[in-house]
N, CA, C and O atoms as a DFTB+ gen file, in Angstrom:
348 C
 N C O
     1  1      36.179      23.274      61.720
     2  2      36.812      22.828      60.662
     3  2      35.926      22.927      59.211
     4  3      34.929      22.344      58.785
     5  1      36.868      24.025      58.661
     6  2      35.956      24.175      57.297
     7  2      36.465      23.475      55.610
     8  3      37.420      22.874      55.119
     9  1      35.612      23.824      55.345
    10  2      36.386      23.042      53.615
    11  2      36.656      23.646      52.877
    12  3      35.632      24.217      52.503
    13  1      37.808      24.085      52.096
    14  2      37.690      24.999      51.321
    15  2      38.358      24.534      50.187
    16  3      39.520      24.171      50.366
    17  1      37.565      24.409      48.265
    18  2      37.314      23.018      47.839
    19  2      38.272      24.320      47.061
    20  3      38.780      23.537      46.258
    21  1      38.742      25.324      46.776
    22  2      39.426      25.814      46.013
    23  2      41.413      25.393      46.574
    24  3      42.308      25.152      45.764
    25  1      41.567      25.427      47.997
    26  2      42.849      24.801      48.303
    27  2      43.028      22.928      48.164
    28  3      43.919      22.126      47.885
    29  1      41.790      22.908      48.498
    30  2      41.605      20.879      47.662
    31  2      42.190      20.466      46.307
    32  3      42.919      19.507      46.053
    33  1      41.411      21.976      45.015
    34  2      41.520      21.396      44.401
    35  2      42.894      21.902      43.565
    36  3      43.231      21.595      42.421
    37  1      43.564      22.775      44.523
    38  2      44.999      23.456      44.311
    39  2      45.901      22.059      44.929
    40  3      47.026      21.771      44.522
    41  1      45.148      21.283      45.987
    42  2      46.574      20.309      45.859
    43  2      46.785      19.153      45.071
    44  3      47.805      18.671      44.578
    45  1      44.884      18.613      45.059
    46  2      45.056      17.710      44.148
    47  2      46.122      18.394      42.121
    48  3      46.946      17.708      41.515
    49  1      45.904      19.013      41.935
    50  2      46.220      19.735      40.986
    51  2      47.576      19.769      40.731
    52  3      47.991      19.840      39.574
    53  1      48.865      19.692      42.402
    54  2      49.971      19.393      42.634
    55  2      50.163      18.365      42.694
    56  3      51.163      17.971      42.093
    57  1      49.254      17.273      43.508
    58  2      49.496      15.999      43.626
    59  2      49.357      15.654      41.881
    60  3      50.257      14.967      41.398
    61  1      48.788      15.898      41.419
    62  2      48.789      15.194      39.553
    63  2      49.889      15.593      38.896
    64  3      50.461      14.734      38.225
    65  1      50.387      16.821      38.921
    66  2      51.497      17.386      38.578
    67  2      52.645      16.074      38.839
    68  3      53.253      15.258      38.147
    69  1      52.532      16.386      40.073
    70  2      54.104      15.395      40.672
    71  2      53.814      14.462      40.026
    72  3      54.565      14.452      39.051
    73  1      52.976      13.446      39.992
    74  2      52.702      12.071      39.691
    75  2      53.102      12.212      37.834
    76  3      53.877      11.401      37.326
    77  1      52.424      13.380      36.968
    78  2      52.919      12.855      36.071
    79  2      54.510      13.720      35.358
    80  3      55.103      13.532      34.296
    81  1      54.811      14.806      36.662
    82  2      56.370      14.053      35.947
    83  2      57.392      12.897      36.669
    84  3      58.547      12.540      36.436
    85  1      57.069      12.771      36.982
    86  2      58.048      11.066      37.681
    87  2      57.469       9.967      37.119
    88  3      58.011       8.869      37.253
    89  1      56.072      10.140      36.283
    90  2      56.264       8.925      35.100
    91  2      56.682       9.291      34.056
    92  3      56.605       8.320      33.303
    93  1      57.313      10.582      33.259
    94  2      57.516      11.318      32.556
    95  2      58.898      11.031      32.877
    96  3      59.546      10.779      31.861
    97  1      59.780      10.972      34.298
    98  2      60.805      10.886      34.299
    99  2      61.244       9.885      34.127
   100  3      62.067       9.841      33.213
   101  1      61.010       8.843      34.726
   102  2      60.978       7.282      34.355
   103  2      60.876       7.115      32.626
   104  3      61.890       6.654      32.103
   105  1      60.001       7.375      31.933
   106  2      60.280       7.372      30.881
   107  2      61.869       7.959      30.264
   108  3      62.593       7.432      29.419
   109  1      62.047       9.104      30.960
   110  2      63.373      10.178      30.285
   111  2      64.065      10.013      30.240
   112  3      64.941      10.552      29.564
   113  1      64.177       8.364      31.579
   114  2      65.388       8.297      32.155
   115  2      66.119       7.312      31.543
   116  3      67.340       7.455      31.585
   117  1      65.531       6.030      30.801
   118  2      65.730       5.480      30.182
   119  2      66.847       6.016      28.916
   120  3      67.912       5.458      28.652
   121  1      66.190       7.455      28.111
   122  2      66.622       7.569      26.448
   123  2      67.211       8.637      26.940
   124  3      66.990       9.371      25.977
   125  1      67.904       9.440      27.830
   126  2      68.483      10.375      28.052
   127  2      70.035      10.848      28.308
   128  3      70.425       9.998      29.109
   129  1      71.032      11.658      28.087
   130  2      71.883      11.849      28.991
   131  2      72.004      12.495      29.903
   132  3      71.069      13.264      30.128
   133  1      73.135      12.507      30.818
   134  2      72.523      12.681      32.681
   135  2      72.277      14.198      32.209
   136  3      71.081      14.076      31.945
   137  1      72.558      15.507      31.925
   138  2      72.638      16.941      31.090
   139  2      70.808      16.966      30.858
   140  3      70.029      17.774      31.363
   141  1      70.551      16.073      30.146
   142  2      68.873      15.915      29.802
   143  2      67.885      15.802      30.937
   144  3      66.761      16.257      31.149
   145  1      68.987      14.786      31.786
   146  2      67.656      14.513      33.033
   147  2      67.946      15.483      34.231
   148  3      67.536      15.463      35.392
   149  1      68.952      16.507      33.437
   150  2      69.684      17.121      34.924
   151  2      68.255      18.475      34.362
   152  3      67.150      18.666      34.869
   153  1      68.719      18.960      33.529
   154  2      67.717      20.173      32.657
   155  2      66.498      19.798      33.180
   156  3      65.849      20.776      33.549
   157  1      65.667      18.187      33.431
   158  2      64.681      17.708      33.396
   159  2      63.810      17.774      34.422
   160  3      62.595      17.604      34.525
   161  1      64.901      18.126      35.340
   162  2      64.221      17.391      36.602
   163  2      64.836      18.858      37.166
   164  3      64.974      18.805      38.388
   165  1      65.177      19.954      36.678
   166  2      64.881      21.326      37.451
   167  2      63.674      21.809      36.843
   168  3      63.080      22.654      37.513
   169  1      63.079      21.437      35.570
   170  2      62.292      22.190      34.988
   171  2      60.916      21.302      35.460
   172  3      59.867      21.802      35.055
   173  1      60.784      20.120      36.218
   174  2      60.221      19.515      36.779
   175  2      59.783      20.038      38.506
   176  3      58.971      19.955      39.428
   177  1      60.542      20.379      38.212
   178  2      60.868      21.780      40.152
   179  2      60.332      22.802      40.185
   180  3      59.571      23.113      41.102
   181  1      60.745      23.926      38.702
   182  2      60.374      25.460      38.844
   183  2      58.690      25.274      38.839
   184  3      57.816      25.916      39.421
   185  1      58.597      23.636      37.550
   186  2      56.377      24.055      37.735
   187  2      56.457      23.355      38.288
   188  3      56.558      22.518      37.390
   189  1      56.552      22.506      39.602
   190  2      55.793      22.172      40.618
   191  2      55.626      23.202      42.229
   192  3      54.874      23.124      43.201
   193  1      56.970      24.295      41.763
   194  2      57.423      25.758      42.239
   195  2      56.155      26.299      41.672
   196  3      55.098      26.564      42.244
   197  1      56.352      26.360      40.952
   198  2      55.244      27.650      39.826
   199  2      53.840      27.407      40.005
   200  3      53.051      28.331      39.804
   201  1      53.390      26.148      40.399
   202  2      51.447      26.012      40.403
   203  2      51.457      26.064      42.406
   204  3      50.640      26.807      42.949
   205  1      52.416      25.237      43.264
   206  2      52.669      26.030      44.502
   207  2      52.289      27.490      44.959
   208  3      51.280      27.906      45.529
   209  1      53.247      28.028      44.592
   210  2      52.781      29.637      44.360
   211  2      52.094      30.150      44.036
   212  3      51.605      31.148      44.564
   213  1      51.575      29.249      42.246
   214  2      49.995      30.232      41.713
   215  2      48.727      29.784      42.394
   216  3      47.706      30.097      41.781
   217  1      48.544      29.078      43.598
   218  2      47.689      28.215      44.066
   219  2      47.703      29.276      45.575
   220  3      46.665      29.363      46.230
   221  1      49.236      30.192      46.101
   222  2      48.689      30.949      47.529
   223  2      48.544      31.610      47.440
   224  3      48.176      32.247      48.427
   225  1      48.713      32.598      45.502
   226  2      48.700      33.828      44.947
   227  2      46.819      34.118      44.847
   228  3      46.091      35.107      44.933
   229  1      46.626      32.667      44.625
   230  2      44.857      33.203      44.795
   231  2      44.228      33.579      45.608
   232  3      43.287      34.313      45.308
   233  1      44.456      33.265      46.889
   234  2      44.233      32.905      48.101
   235  2      44.910      34.349      49.443
   236  3      44.386      34.691      50.503
   237  1      46.157      34.844      48.805
   238  2      46.859      35.927      49.578
   239  2      45.557      37.579      49.792
   240  3      44.763      37.911      48.912
   241  1      45.664      38.067      50.706
   242  2      45.482      39.100      50.956
   243  2      46.309      39.981      51.867
   244  3      46.292      41.206      51.988
   245  1      46.578      39.641      52.093
   246  2      47.839      40.597      51.908
   247  2      49.080      41.380      51.269
   248  3      50.244      40.991      51.359
   249  1      48.644      42.587      50.584
   250  2      49.495      43.113      49.685
   251  2      51.124      43.139      49.708
   252  3      51.678      43.150      48.609
   253  1      51.718      43.147      50.573
   254  2      53.550      42.663      50.905
   255  2      53.298      41.162      50.426
   256  3      54.036      40.516      49.682
   257  1      52.087      40.736      51.015
   258  2      52.686      38.992      51.162
   259  2      52.047      38.154      49.128
   260  3      52.170      37.031      48.637
   261  1      51.513      39.276      48.681
   262  2      51.168      39.412      46.829
   263  2      52.012      39.882      46.303
   264  3      51.893      39.517      45.133
   265  1      53.036      40.630      46.410
   266  2      54.224      41.130      46.232
   267  2      55.369      39.901      45.807
   268  3      55.748      39.479      44.715
   269  1      55.661      39.607      46.994
   270  2      56.819      38.827      47.345
   271  2      56.270      37.108      45.997
   272  3      56.914      36.576      45.093
   273  1      54.915      36.831      46.536
   274  2      54.800      35.811      45.318
   275  2      54.726      36.161      43.893
   276  3      55.082      35.344      43.044
   277  1      54.147      37.694      43.481
   278  2      54.521      37.752      42.046
   279  2      55.749      37.932      41.571
   280  3      56.003      37.769      40.377
   281  1      56.674      38.302      42.492
   282  2      57.582      38.049      42.196
   283  2      58.473      37.036      41.942
   284  3      59.133      36.931      40.909
   285  1      58.498      36.087      43.140
   286  2      58.592      35.118      42.899
   287  2      58.104      33.815      41.823
   288  3      58.639      32.708      41.877
   289  1      56.847      34.209      40.715
   290  2      56.286      33.515      40.512
   291  2      57.100      34.516      38.751
   292  3      57.682      34.092      37.753
   293  1      56.812      35.474      39.073
   294  2      58.025      36.145      37.743
   295  2      59.366      35.683      37.769
   296  3      59.883      35.398      36.689
   297  1      60.115      35.540      38.973
   298  2      60.912      34.980      38.906
   299  2      61.065      33.343      38.475
   300  3      61.980      32.898      37.783
   301  1      60.123      32.682      38.961
   302  2      60.280      31.420      38.117
   303  2      59.714      31.422      36.579
   304  3      60.325      31.071      35.569
   305  1      58.685      31.802      36.663
   306  2      58.534      31.828      34.485
   307  2      59.773      32.313      34.057
   308  3      60.357      31.409      33.459
   309  1      60.250      33.055      34.087
   310  2      61.817      33.889      33.656
   311  2      62.729      32.948      33.840
   312  3      63.719      33.210      33.157
   313  1      62.864      31.858      34.520
   314  2      63.936      30.801      34.453
   315  2      63.174      30.085      33.359
   316  3      63.431      30.053      32.155
   317  1      62.238      29.551      33.987
   318  2      61.988      28.597      32.535
   319  2      61.982      28.912      30.831
   320  3      62.286      28.258      29.834
   321  1      61.583      29.963      31.031
   322  2      61.382      30.653      29.760
   323  2      63.052      30.848      28.836
   324  3      63.236      30.821      27.619
   325  1      64.168      31.059      30.066
   326  2      65.493      31.130      29.896
   327  2      65.975      29.537      29.511
   328  3      66.920      29.426      28.731
   329  1      65.390      28.413      30.004
   330  2      65.682      27.378      30.345
   331  2      65.514      27.268      28.961
   332  3      66.515      27.356      28.249
   333  1      64.643      27.127      28.568
   334  2      63.981      26.474      27.469
   335  2      64.279      27.182      25.678
   336  3      64.165      26.703      24.549
   337  1      64.715      28.588      26.257
   338  2      65.487      28.719      24.776
   339  2      66.647      28.445      24.362
   340  3      67.011      28.404      23.186
   341  1      67.846      28.068      26.182
   342  2      68.857      26.930      25.564
   343  2      68.646      26.075      24.911
   344  3      69.300      25.739      23.924
   345  1      67.016      25.208      25.651
   346  2      67.044      24.038      25.007
   347  2      67.145      23.321      24.196
   348  3      66.997      22.118      24.413
């Protein structure tokens, strides 16, 4: 079994982001409307997905797999930008 520091760092970053999102949600839930909470929840989900895809992209070696990951990342970034512009 080998130890992969980059993978561990990626996992730790993802965990930290989830914990921050939960803390933010707790504060936000007390002062927001249903629509704001739904928008925030969607944004947090996209942020976690983006983090996971970015981590996978760092280690992907198959060109076809990299292409799929790059498209997914672009789609998530576009969605986040669109939601923020509406915001």
